[in-house]
Backbone as CSV, one residue per row, in Angstrom:
resi,resn,N_x,N_y,N_z,CA_x,CA_y,CA_z,C_x,C_y,C_z
1,MET,-10.979,33.982,-9.274,-10.395,35.179,-9.863,-10.688,35.231,-11.358
2,PRO,-10.969,36.409,-11.894,-11.223,36.510,-13.329,-9.944,36.257,-14.091
3,ARG,-10.043,35.568,-15.201,-8.890,35.248,-16.012,-8.637,36.373,-17.012
4,LEU,-7.349,36.696,-17.213,-6.999,37.697,-18.202,-7.159,37.119,-19.591
5,SER,-7.635,37.918,-20.511,-7.789,37.452,-21.889,-6.415,37.247,-22.509
6,PRO,-6.273,36.342,-23.496,-4.968,36.144,-24.155,-4.407,37.432,-24.729
7,LEU,-5.271,38.311,-25.289,-4.807,39.558,-25.885,-4.228,40.473,-24.819
8,ARG,-4.928,40.563,-23.664,-4.432,41.426,-22.595,-3.115,40.886,-22.065
9,THR,-3.010,39.568,-21.936,-1.764,38.976,-21.465,-0.627,39.267,-22.425
10,LEU,-0.888,39.164,-23.719,0.129,39.418,-24.734,0.578,40.873,-24.700
11,LEU,-0.378,41.799,-24.573,-0.031,43.219,-24.503,0.790,43.523,-23.252
12,GLY,0.412,42.894,-22.137,1.153,43.118,-20.906,2.592,42.669,-21.033
13,ARG,2.798,41.504,-21.656,4.165,41.022,-21.847,4.948,41.951,-22.766
14,ALA,4.292,42.462,-23.811,4.968,43.363,-24.749,5.421,44.643,-24.051
15,VAL,4.547,45.178,-23.180,4.904,46.391,-22.444,6.093,46.127,-21.527
16,CYS,6.089,44.979,-20.855,7.195,44.635,-19.954,8.502,44.492,-20.720
17,LEU,8.453,43.832,-21.881,9.658,43.664,-22.680,10.185,45.012,-23.169
18,LEU,9.272,45.910,-23.565,9.682,47.230,-24.025,10.331,48.015,-22.900
19,ALA,9.757,47.925,-21.710,10.326,48.634,-20.567,11.709,48.106,-20.229
20,LEU,11.891,46.782,-20.305,13.201,46.200,-20.033,14.224,46.616,-21.085
21,ALA,13.762,46.719,-22.338,14.675,47.102,-23.415,15.124,48.548,-23.286
22,LEU,14.234,49.418,-22.825,14.551,50.833,-22.716,15.281,51.175,-21.435
23,ALA,15.219,50.319,-20.442,15.823,50.621,-19.151,17.312,50.920,-19.253
24,PRO,18.115,50.125,-19.989,19.540,50.462,-20.076,19.784,51.819,-20.722
25,LEU,18.947,52.191,-21.721,19.123,53.477,-22.368,18.824,54.618,-21.408
26,ALA,17.796,54.459,-20.616,17.422,55.512,-19.674,18.454,55.649,-18.561
27,ALA,19.063,54.507,-18.186,20.004,54.540,-17.072,21.396,54.984,-17.496
28,ARG,21.702,54.930,-18.791,23.034,55.266,-19.276,23.293,56.760,-19.149
29,ALA,24.362,57.104,-18.474,24.669,58.507,-18.226,25.400,59.112,-19.419
30,PHE,25.236,60.406,-19.580,25.963,61.189,-20.573,27.387,61.363,-20.064
31,ASP,28.382,60.802,-20.784,29.741,60.805,-20.260,30.675,61.630,-21.144
32,LEU,31.959,61.637,-20.774,32.946,62.456,-21.478,33.117,62.034,-22.926
33,ASN,33.030,60.732,-23.207,33.127,60.275,-24.587,31.953,60.791,-25.414
34,ASP,30.759,60.779,-24.816,29.582,61.309,-25.503,29.763,62.799,-25.812
35,LEU,30.280,63.530,-24.828,30.485,64.962,-25.014,31.499,65.223,-26.115
36,GLN,32.581,64.478,-26.116,33.606,64.669,-27.136,33.048,64.394,-28.518
37,GLU,32.302,63.302,-28.673,31.706,62.980,-29.971,30.705,64.046,-30.403
38,GLN,29.941,64.559,-29.446,28.931,65.569,-29.769,29.583,66.856,-30.265
39,LEU,30.631,67.307,-29.603,31.282,68.555,-29.985,32.099,68.410,-31.264
40,ARG,32.504,67.193,-31.577,33.279,66.962,-32.792,32.405,66.617,-33.995
41,ALA,31.106,66.588,-33.790,30.207,66.158,-34.861,30.067,67.192,-35.969
42,THR,30.404,68.450,-35.697,30.268,69.501,-36.701,31.657,69.982,-37.119
43,PRO,31.980,69.947,-38.429,33.323,70.315,-38.881,33.644,71.796,-38.734
44,VAL,32.619,72.658,-38.804,32.844,74.103,-38.710,31.773,74.718,-37.816
45,VAL,32.195,75.592,-36.898,31.268,76.339,-36.049,31.626,77.817,-36.145
46,ARG,30.609,78.644,-36.380,30.811,80.097,-36.455,29.886,80.792,-35.474
47,GLY,30.308,81.977,-35.054,29.443,82.758,-34.179,30.130,84.022,-33.718
48,GLN,29.528,84.652,-32.751,30.101,85.837,-32.127,30.449,85.498,-30.673
49,PHE,31.339,86.292,-30.104,31.691,86.068,-28.706,31.661,87.380,-27.943
50,VAL,31.369,87.262,-26.660,31.481,88.369,-25.711,32.357,87.870,-24.575
51,GLN,33.470,88.533,-24.361,34.405,88.121,-23.329,34.500,89.213,-22.271
52,GLN,34.308,88.834,-21.024,34.364,89.785,-19.917,35.443,89.350,-18.931
53,LYS,36.260,90.314,-18.553,37.312,90.078,-17.577,36.965,90.845,-16.308
54,PHE,36.711,90.114,-15.226,36.357,90.720,-13.943,37.612,90.797,-13.083
55,LEU,38.079,92.017,-12.856,39.277,92.244,-12.056,38.901,92.811,-10.702
56,ARG,39.567,92.350,-9.678,39.272,92.838,-8.327,39.514,94.334,-8.206
57,SER,40.433,94.853,-8.999,40.813,96.260,-8.885,39.885,97.209,-9.647
58,LEU,38.947,96.656,-10.419,38.062,97.501,-11.223,36.606,97.250,-10.854
59,PRO,35.773,98.318,-10.816,34.368,98.137,-10.454,33.539,97.495,-11.566
60,GLN,33.975,97.667,-12.831,33.244,97.107,-13.968,34.155,96.171,-14.757
61,PRO,33.572,95.157,-15.377,34.404,94.220,-16.146,34.924,94.858,-17.434
62,LEU,36.069,94.360,-17.890,36.585,94.720,-19.201,35.916,93.809,-20.227
63,THR,35.272,94.413,-21.222,34.467,93.643,-22.173,35.028,93.767,-23.579
64,SER,35.140,92.649,-24.253,35.549,92.630,-25.654,34.562,91.777,-26.434
65,ARG,34.432,92.099,-27.728,33.487,91.399,-28.593,34.129,91.107,-29.943
66,GLY,33.608,90.086,-30.589,34.143,89.764,-31.903,33.463,88.558,-32.517
67,ASP,34.121,87.996,-33.516,33.607,86.836,-34.241,34.608,85.692,-34.143
68,PHE,34.122,84.481,-34.273,35.018,83.327,-34.242,34.587,82.292,-35.268
69,THR,35.565,81.508,-35.702,35.320,80.343,-36.548,36.183,79.204,-36.038
70,LEU,35.553,78.090,-35.712,36.263,76.900,-35.267,36.172,75.858,-36.371
71,ALA,37.319,75.364,-36.833,37.349,74.379,-37.915,38.091,73.137,-37.448
72,ALA,37.439,71.990,-37.528,38.048,70.731,-37.083,39.333,70.470,-37.861
73,GLY,40.407,70.155,-37.139,41.676,69.846,-37.760,42.484,71.047,-38.205
74,LYS,41.918,72.246,-38.132,42.616,73.456,-38.575,42.861,74.430,-37.441
75,GLY,41.882,74.644,-36.578,42.075,75.539,-35.452,40.948,76.521,-35.274
76,LEU,41.285,77.661,-34.681,40.292,78.658,-34.290,40.713,80.032,-34.791
77,LEU,39.796,80.717,-35.471,39.978,82.125,-35.828,39.240,82.948,-34.782
78,TRP,39.963,83.871,-34.147,39.421,84.673,-33.041,39.569,86.133,-33.445
79,LEU,38.498,86.725,-33.966,38.563,88.042,-34.596,37.958,89.089,-33.671
80,LEU,38.804,89.753,-32.927,38.381,90.776,-31.982,37.954,92.036,-32.735
81,ARG,36.775,92.586,-32.378,36.244,93.772,-33.051,36.230,94.998,-32.144
82,THR,35.911,94.817,-30.871,35.934,95.913,-29.905,36.527,95.393,-28.591
83,PRO,37.241,96.230,-27.848,37.464,97.671,-28.038,38.526,98.002,-29.083
84,ILE,39.314,96.982,-29.511,40.278,97.182,-30.584,40.094,96.060,-31.594
85,ALA,40.604,96.283,-32.802,40.535,95.251,-33.837,41.819,94.436,-33.822
86,GLN,41.669,93.127,-33.701,42.838,92.247,-33.682,42.405,90.842,-34.072
87,ASP,43.099,90.262,-35.042,42.772,88.930,-35.530,43.789,87.932,-35.007
88,LEU,43.300,86.871,-34.352,44.154,85.808,-33.843,43.789,84.494,-34.502
89,ARG,44.796,83.657,-34.672,44.590,82.302,-35.177,45.272,81.337,-34.222
90,ILE,44.514,80.388,-33.705,45.042,79.419,-32.745,44.966,78.035,-33.364
91,ASN,46.099,77.351,-33.444,46.106,75.987,-33.962,47.179,75.181,-33.241
92,ALA,47.488,73.992,-33.763,48.441,73.109,-33.097,49.839,73.704,-33.034
93,ASP,50.150,74.641,-33.932,51.473,75.262,-33.949,51.602,76.401,-32.942
94,GLY,50.500,76.851,-32.392,50.520,77.956,-31.453,49.528,79.040,-31.825
95,ILE,49.874,80.280,-31.492,48.975,81.411,-31.697,49.656,82.439,-32.586
96,SER,48.923,82.908,-33.582,49.437,83.923,-34.497,48.492,85.110,-34.531
97,ARG,49.071,86.279,-34.830,48.283,87.508,-34.958,48.496,88.069,-36.365
98,ARG,47.396,88.528,-36.984,47.490,89.082,-38.325,47.928,90.543,-38.244
99,ASP,48.996,90.888,-38.966,49.487,92.262,-38.924,48.773,93.129,-39.960
100,GLU,49.177,94.378,-40.053,48.497,95.319,-40.933,48.615,94.939,-42.408
101,SER,49.658,94.212,-42.743,49.836,93.783,-44.130,49.059,92.512,-44.461
102,GLY,48.405,91.929,-43.451,47.621,90.719,-43.675,48.365,89.429,-43.438
103,HIS,49.626,89.510,-43.006,50.407,88.313,-42.725,50.257,87.909,-41.255
104,TRP,50.381,86.607,-41.027,50.253,86.082,-39.673,51.618,85.997,-39.016
105,GLN,51.727,86.553,-37.815,52.963,86.542,-37.054,52.762,85.737,-35.766
106,ALA,53.682,84.809,-35.516,53.569,83.962,-34.325,53.757,84.782,-33.061
107,LEU,52.955,84.479,-32.041,53.073,85.134,-30.740,53.844,84.239,-29.777
108,PRO,54.480,84.819,-28.766,55.201,84.001,-27.775,54.267,82.996,-27.115
109,GLN,54.746,81.787,-26.936,53.932,80.719,-26.380,53.643,80.892,-24.897
110,HIS,54.445,81.732,-24.210,54.280,81.840,-22.759,53.272,82.911,-22.359
111,SER,52.678,83.628,-23.324,51.764,84.708,-22.973,50.512,84.175,-22.290
112,GLY,50.006,84.917,-21.308,48.815,84.492,-20.589,47.613,84.355,-21.492
113,ALA,47.453,85.323,-22.403,46.326,85.255,-23.329,46.430,84.019,-24.209
114,GLY,47.658,83.663,-24.598,47.834,82.479,-25.427,47.446,81.218,-24.694
115,ARG,47.794,81.129,-23.429,47.449,79.949,-22.630,45.937,79.798,-22.534
116,GLU,45.228,80.895,-22.299,43.780,80.828,-22.193,43.157,80.452,-23.537
117,ASN,43.675,81.014,-24.624,43.104,80.703,-25.934,43.328,79.242,-26.314
118,ARG,44.475,78.685,-25.924,44.692,77.264,-26.188,43.714,76.405,-25.402
119,LEU,43.395,76.846,-24.197,42.384,76.130,-23.425,41.026,76.209,-24.116
120,PHE,40.671,77.415,-24.601,39.412,77.572,-25.307,39.357,76.648,-26.520
121,LEU,40.463,76.558,-27.234,40.498,75.703,-28.419,40.249,74.248,-28.044
122,SER,40.888,73.779,-26.988,40.693,72.393,-26.554,39.243,72.138,-26.157
123,VAL,38.648,73.104,-25.464,37.264,72.942,-25.013,36.310,72.970,-26.199
124,LEU,36.443,73.982,-27.052,35.527,74.128,-28.178,35.636,72.959,-29.151
125,ALA,36.836,72.407,-29.276,37.046,71.290,-30.190,36.631,69.952,-29.585
126,GLY,36.226,69.948,-28.336,35.802,68.705,-27.694,36.935,67.772,-27.359
127,ASP,38.115,68.331,-27.094,39.290,67.506,-26.801,39.327,67.174,-25.303
128,THR,38.357,66.394,-24.844,38.313,66.052,-23.419,39.492,65.172,-23.022
129,ALA,39.971,64.330,-23.953,41.128,63.486,-23.644,42.358,64.351,-23.397
130,GLY,42.531,65.385,-24.210,43.653,66.291,-24.016,43.541,67.078,-22.720
131,LEU,42.333,67.510,-22.397,42.123,68.273,-21.168,42.406,67.428,-19.924
132,GLN,42.138,66.128,-20.009,42.353,65.248,-18.864,43.829,65.113,-18.507
133,GLN,44.722,65.488,-19.403,46.137,65.426,-19.089,46.531,66.479,-18.053
134,SER,45.750,67.563,-17.971,46.097,68.656,-17.064,45.036,68.940,-16.009
135,PHE,43.813,68.393,-16.205,42.709,68.715,-15.308,41.947,67.464,-14.904
136,ASP,41.345,67.523,-13.718,40.316,66.560,-13.339,38.995,67.073,-13.885
137,LEU,38.257,66.214,-14.587,37.025,66.620,-15.255,35.812,66.022,-14.561
138,ALA,34.806,66.850,-14.304,33.547,66.396,-13.710,32.408,66.883,-14.594
139,LEU,31.699,65.944,-15.222,30.623,66.275,-16.161,29.269,65.964,-15.542
140,THR,28.342,66.900,-15.647,26.967,66.685,-15.198,26.014,67.128,-16.301
141,GLY,24.762,66.609,-16.252,23.757,66.997,-17.225,23.617,65.993,-18.348
142,GLN,22.925,66.431,-19.399,22.658,65.600,-20.564,23.102,66.326,-21.824
143,GLN,22.912,65.690,-22.978,23.455,66.224,-24.217,22.878,67.583,-24.606
144,ASP,21.662,67.877,-24.173,21.065,69.165,-24.528,21.308,70.249,-23.489
145,GLY,21.956,69.889,-22.384,22.284,70.864,-21.350,23.252,70.248,-20.354
146,TRP,24.532,70.587,-20.459,25.562,69.950,-19.639,26.497,70.999,-19.046
147,GLN,27.244,70.568,-18.035,28.248,71.416,-17.389,29.491,70.578,-17.131
148,LEU,30.630,71.111,-17.523,31.903,70.426,-17.332,32.786,71.291,-16.437
149,LEU,33.207,70.735,-15.312,34.058,71.451,-14.365,35.476,70.903,-14.453
150,LEU,36.438,71.780,-14.701,37.835,71.418,-14.795,38.571,71.929,-13.559
151,THR,39.235,71.015,-12.867,40.048,71.373,-11.706,41.501,71.048,-12.038
152,PRO,42.401,72.026,-11.962,43.792,71.787,-12.372,44.493,70.755,-11.503
153,ARG,45.335,69.962,-12.161,46.081,68.927,-11.457,47.463,69.386,-11.029
154,SER,48.194,70.014,-11.948,49.586,70.360,-11.667,49.679,71.562,-10.737
155,ALA,50.798,71.627,-10.026,51.022,72.755,-9.114,51.098,74.066,-9.875
156,LEU,51.659,74.027,-11.094,51.773,75.240,-11.891,50.405,75.782,-12.266
157,LEU,49.517,74.918,-12.749,48.177,75.366,-13.128,47.379,75.811,-11.905
158,ARG,47.584,75.144,-10.766,46.857,75.533,-9.555,47.274,76.915,-9.061
159,GLN,48.453,77.357,-9.457,48.874,78.710,-9.118,48.140,79.751,-9.953
160,ILE,47.574,79.317,-11.081,46.914,80.247,-12.001,45.397,80.145,-11.914
161,PHE,44.881,78.924,-12.013,43.444,78.703,-12.082,42.933,77.982,-10.835
162,GLU,41.809,78.457,-10.356,41.086,77.729,-9.316,40.224,76.660,-9.965
163,SER,39.519,77.031,-11.040,38.690,76.088,-11.778,38.282,76.719,-13.106
164,ILE,37.820,75.864,-14.014,37.260,76.307,-15.292,35.925,75.593,-15.451
165,GLN,34.885,76.345,-15.747,33.548,75.774,-15.907,33.060,76.029,-17.320
166,ILE,32.623,74.957,-17.991,32.119,75.059,-19.359,30.675,74.585,-19.384
167,ASN,29.816,75.347,-20.017,28.408,74.980,-20.171,28.053,74.935,-21.653
168,GLY,27.134,74.072,-21.994,26.706,74.005,-23.384,25.589,73.019,-23.604
169,GLY,25.256,72.851,-24.881,24.276,71.870,-25.322,24.890,71.153,-26.510
170,LYS,24.346,71.364,-27.689,24.967,70.804,-28.889,26.352,71.393,-29.089
171,LEU,26.502,72.681,-28.746,27.777,73.378,-28.840,28.092,74.024,-27.495
172,VAL,29.322,74.422,-27.306,29.712,75.174,-26.105,29.103,76.567,-26.182
173,ASP,28.514,77.054,-25.087,27.949,78.408,-25.108,28.488,79.310,-23.999
174,ARG,29.234,78.753,-23.022,29.767,79.599,-21.951,30.998,78.947,-21.330
175,ILE,32.033,79.752,-21.111,33.242,79.292,-20.441,33.593,80.310,-19.358
176,GLU,33.852,79.841,-18.161,34.252,80.730,-17.070,35.551,80.228,-16.457
177,LEU,36.543,81.104,-16.415,37.824,80.791,-15.800,37.935,81.560,-14.493
178,ARG,38.136,80.842,-13.411,38.337,81.471,-12.096,39.805,81.347,-11.720
179,GLU,40.423,82.489,-11.471,41.833,82.513,-11.142,42.029,82.505,-9.630
180,THR,43.175,82.017,-9.208,43.422,81.853,-7.781,43.484,83.195,-7.050
181,GLN,43.824,84.263,-7.743,43.941,85.565,-7.107,42.607,86.308,-7.016
182,GLY,41.536,85.669,-7.495,40.217,86.272,-7.367,39.648,86.857,-8.638
183,ASP,40.466,87.035,-9.671,39.947,87.523,-10.949,39.269,86.367,-11.690
184,ARG,38.398,86.712,-12.626,37.757,85.678,-13.428,37.414,86.219,-14.807
185,SER,37.309,85.302,-15.768,36.946,85.642,-17.136,35.728,84.825,-17.533
186,VAL,34.784,85.471,-18.212,33.586,84.799,-18.697,33.503,84.999,-20.196
187,LEU,33.381,83.905,-20.925,33.276,83.941,-22.374,31.923,83.383,-22.798
188,LEU,31.157,84.188,-23.516,29.859,83.768,-24.023,29.937,83.608,-25.529
189,MET,29.515,82.447,-26.028,29.450,82.199,-27.463,28.025,82.513,-27.916
190,VAL,27.880,83.532,-28.752,26.564,84.070,-29.119,26.221,83.667,-30.551
191,ASP,24.985,83.174,-30.728,24.480,82.833,-32.071,25.416,81.881,-32.812
192,ALA,25.997,80.931,-32.103,26.875,79.958,-32.748,26.067,78.996,-33.613
193,VAL,26.555,78.736,-34.812,25.877,77.832,-35.738,26.898,76.873,-36.335
194,ALA,26.432,75.694,-36.681,27.291,74.691,-37.304,27.224,74.828,-38.821
195,ALA,28.334,74.526,-39.479,28.409,74.566,-40.937,29.210,73.360,-41.413
196,SER,29.091,73.053,-42.692,29.770,71.881,-43.235,31.135,72.208,-43.834
197,ALA,31.384,73.495,-44.138,32.642,73.846,-44.794,33.016,75.295,-44.503
198,LEU,34.296,75.621,-44.683,34.779,76.989,-44.539,34.429,77.807,-45.770
199,ASN,34.252,79.120,-45.571,34.079,79.987,-46.739,35.469,80.359,-47.277
200,ALA,35.505,81.094,-48.373,36.772,81.388,-49.033,37.711,82.199,-48.149
201,GLU,37.181,83.182,-47.441,38.015,84.017,-46.569,38.626,83.209,-45.439
202,GLU,37.830,82.314,-44.846,38.321,81.464,-43.763,39.379,80.495,-44.281
203,GLN,39.188,79.963,-45.471,40.181,79.054,-46.057,41.523,79.767,-46.225
204,ARG,41.489,81.004,-46.686,42.735,81.768,-46.854,43.404,82.021,-45.497
205,ALA,42.601,82.340,-44.490,43.159,82.637,-43.166,43.857,81.420,-42.572
206,PHE,43.307,80.240,-42.764,43.933,79.045,-42.228,45.098,78.568,-43.087
207,ALA,45.086,78.939,-44.370,46.129,78.468,-45.276,47.410,79.285,-45.198
208,ASP,47.302,80.553,-44.860,48.486,81.440,-44.837,49.507,81.009,-43.785
């Protein structure tokens, strides 16, 4: 048999060692901790949203549009532009609406819209640990394209939601809520971009 040259033998061993070194990285799955770290990596996210509500009783969805700002540790500004103008702020204290004088007024915590917005805040902020308290989470995909399926655990949530599906890459780009009665809501995050700091207007909105 022909003998391999020392150089070829050395190169072969180097390739084998490299393959062994990379194997754990290739086999490691993208998990919930990875997703949480990825979504929390940017302190501020801004963009536009399109929200559609599909009701069994209506032939066409109800559509609303607006702008949003998500700030780590502060909350979410949800600025509805159409079909009506309404500014919401969602944070750890609950949900507030800006009145005509520019002041923020707290909304009742039991409102359906408030419950959904708090869910959006948890998802957009990458709070997978918080979501696990109320939902079973199933994550598929990789960091540049993933899907997270939330199935409610409690009997109360199961009366409201069948499931919640979140899709994204570096940031969340789509959320779909399926209700047990057959209605569903789809939220699209459009042209979302990461930023390092809030602008002056956003700082005032979170400070008030």
